[in-house]
C-alpha positions as CSV (number, residue, x, y, z in Angstrom):
1,M,-61.9,67.9,109.7
2,T,-65.0,65.8,110.2
3,P,-64.2,62.1,111.0
4,E,-65.2,59.6,108.3
5,P,-68.6,58.0,109.2
6,Q,-68.7,54.3,109.7
7,D,-70.9,51.7,107.8
8,H,-74.5,51.9,108.7
9,L,-76.1,48.5,109.2
10,L,-79.9,48.7,108.8
11,T,-82.1,46.2,110.6
12,E,-85.3,48.3,111.4
13,A,-88.3,48.5,109.2
14,R,-88.5,52.3,109.7
15,A,-85.0,53.0,108.4
16,L,-85.5,50.6,105.5
17,A,-88.9,52.1,104.6
18,A,-87.2,55.5,104.5
19,L,-84.9,54.2,101.7
20,A,-87.9,53.1,99.6
21,S,-88.6,56.6,98.4
22,P,-87.1,57.8,95.1
23,V,-86.6,61.3,96.5
24,R,-84.9,60.2,99.7
25,S,-82.7,57.8,97.7
26,R,-81.7,60.6,95.5
27,I,-80.9,62.8,98.5
28,L,-78.6,60.1,99.9
29,D,-76.9,59.8,96.5
30,A,-76.4,63.5,96.3
31,L,-74.9,63.7,99.8
32,R,-72.6,60.8,98.8
33,V,-71.5,62.5,95.6
34,D,-71.4,66.1,96.6
35,G,-70.8,65.9,100.4
36,P,-72.7,67.8,103.0
37,S,-75.4,70.1,101.7
38,T,-78.2,72.4,102.9
39,A,-81.8,71.7,102.0
40,S,-81.6,74.6,99.5
41,M,-78.6,73.1,97.8
42,L,-80.2,69.7,97.6
43,A,-83.5,71.2,96.2
44,D,-81.5,72.9,93.4
45,R,-79.5,69.8,92.7
46,L,-82.5,67.5,92.6
47,D,-85.0,70.0,91.1
48,Q,-87.4,69.7,94.0
49,A,-89.1,72.2,96.3
50,V,-87.1,73.2,99.4
51,G,-90.1,72.2,101.7
52,S,-90.2,68.7,100.1
53,I,-86.5,68.2,100.6
54,S,-86.8,69.5,104.3
55,H,-89.5,66.9,104.9
56,H,-87.5,64.1,103.4
57,L,-84.4,65.1,105.4
58,K,-86.5,64.9,108.5
59,V,-87.6,61.4,107.7
60,L,-84.0,60.4,106.9
61,A,-82.8,61.9,110.1
62,E,-85.5,60.1,112.2
63,A,-84.3,56.9,110.5
64,N,-80.6,57.8,111.4
65,L,-79.6,57.9,107.8
66,V,-78.6,61.5,107.8
67,E,-77.4,63.9,110.5
68,E,-76.9,67.6,110.9
69,A,-73.4,69.0,110.3
70,P,-73.6,72.1,112.5
71,E,-69.9,72.9,112.2
72,L,-70.5,73.9,108.5
73,A,-73.2,76.5,109.3
74,R,-72.3,80.1,109.0
75,D,-75.1,81.2,111.4
76,R,-77.8,79.5,113.6
77,R,-80.4,79.5,110.8
78,E,-78.3,77.6,108.3
79,R,-78.7,73.8,108.5
80,W,-76.2,71.5,106.8
81,W,-76.8,67.7,106.4
82,R,-74.5,64.7,105.7
83,R,-74.9,61.0,105.5
84,A,-74.9,59.3,108.8
85,G,-72.8,56.4,107.5
86,R,-70.2,55.9,104.8
87,R,-72.0,53.0,103.4
88,T,-75.6,51.8,104.1
89,R,-76.1,48.0,104.0
90,W,-78.6,45.3,105.2
91,S,-79.3,41.7,104.7
92,R,-82.8,40.3,104.6
93,D,-81.4,36.9,105.6
94,Q,-80.4,38.3,109.0
95,M,-83.8,39.9,109.7
96,S,-86.5,38.3,111.9
97,D,-89.1,41.1,111.7
98,P,-91.4,40.5,108.6
99,D,-92.0,44.3,108.3
100,A,-88.2,44.9,108.1
101,V,-87.9,42.2,105.4
102,D,-90.8,43.8,103.4
103,A,-89.2,47.2,103.7
104,A,-85.8,45.9,102.7
105,L,-87.3,44.3,99.6
106,A,-89.0,47.5,98.7
107,A,-85.8,49.4,99.1
108,E,-83.9,46.8,97.0
109,N,-86.5,47.0,94.3
110,L,-86.3,50.8,94.2
111,Q,-82.5,50.6,93.9
112,L,-82.6,48.0,91.2
113,A,-85.1,50.1,89.2
114,R,-83.0,53.2,89.6
115,Q,-79.9,51.3,88.5
116,F,-81.7,50.0,85.4
117,E,-83.1,53.5,84.6
118,R,-79.6,55.0,84.8
119,A,-78.1,52.3,82.6
120,Q,-81.0,52.6,80.1
121,S,-80.6,56.4,80.0
122,R,-76.9,56.0,79.3
123,Q,-77.7,53.6,76.4
124,D,-80.3,56.0,75.0
125,H,-78.1,59.1,75.5
126,P,-74.4,58.3,75.2
127,V,-71.8,60.8,76.3
128,T,-71.1,63.6,73.8
129,P,-68.0,62.9,71.8
130,G,-65.0,64.8,73.2
131,S,-66.6,65.3,76.7
132,W,-64.3,62.7,78.1
133,E,-60.8,61.8,76.7
134,H,-62.0,58.2,76.0
135,D,-65.3,56.4,76.1
136,T,-64.4,54.5,79.3
137,S,-67.9,53.2,80.1
138,F,-68.1,49.4,80.5
139,A,-70.5,46.6,81.1
140,I,-69.7,43.1,82.1
141,Q,-71.7,39.9,82.4
142,T,-70.3,36.5,83.0
143,W,-71.4,33.1,84.3
144,L,-69.5,31.6,87.1
145,R,-69.9,28.3,89.0
146,M,-69.7,28.8,92.7
147,T,-70.8,27.6,96.1
148,D,-72.7,29.9,98.4
149,D,-69.5,30.5,100.4
150,E,-67.6,31.3,97.2
151,L,-70.2,33.8,96.1
152,A,-70.1,35.4,99.6
153,T,-66.3,35.7,99.3
154,F,-66.5,37.1,95.7
155,G,-69.0,39.6,96.9
156,E,-66.8,40.7,99.8
157,E,-63.9,41.2,97.5
158,L,-65.9,43.2,95.0
159,I,-67.4,45.4,97.7
160,A,-63.8,46.0,99.0
161,L,-62.7,47.1,95.6
162,F,-65.7,49.5,95.3
163,E,-64.9,50.8,98.8
164,R,-61.2,51.3,98.0
165,W,-62.1,53.4,95.0
166,S,-64.9,55.3,96.6
167,S,-63.0,56.3,99.8
168,R,-59.6,57.0,98.2
169,E,-58.0,60.4,98.6
170,L,-58.4,62.4,95.4
171,P,-55.2,63.6,93.9
172,D,-54.6,67.3,93.5
173,D,-53.8,67.1,89.8
174,R,-56.4,69.7,88.6
175,R,-58.1,67.0,86.5
176,Q,-61.9,67.2,86.3
177,R,-63.6,64.2,88.0
178,E,-67.2,63.5,87.2
179,P,-69.6,61.3,89.3
180,V,-69.6,57.7,87.9
181,L,-72.2,55.1,88.9
182,V,-70.8,51.6,89.1
183,F,-73.0,48.7,90.2
184,A,-72.7,44.9,90.1
185,R,-75.0,42.1,91.2
186,G,-74.3,38.5,91.8
187,F,-77.0,35.8,92.4
188,P,-77.8,32.3,91.5
189,A,-79.6,32.1,88.1
190,E,-80.2,29.9,85.1
191,P,-79.4,30.8,81.5
């Protein structure tokens, strides 16, 4: 069994710039949801050309965001890929390189746009009745009064909750589990 990869802290502009591509972002999402895959598998999953996926995998590998999984190959020609880290994170506040800050902002903007697009698509195309036992989708918005330290603590607790659910051992109960996107943001704002 392959050891669980650790968190991947990004600080370099090159790695952050690699994340600012919609196709590369989708590749990382697919590897997170489906696990290790070949370029052909990813091309089918993402409806992209194999050559394009191979190019994007090379860029992601050069940025240390994906790595080969040679133990999964059935022969020397087959190349499997996996995420290099369990979770990718960064903080613009901790960066001194202006190029890295710009690349981080571009990656964050892309992620925000993708989150919005997915939420909007869900609103416009709800789940077919009966496809899930219950309509369990949710949305939450609330206003809190916090200090910056309290917001940091709240964020750490929320991230820990997400991590607990995303890294849990799936029970062998023969129930179908679908990919579910959950995202949250917390930041100072005015009504």
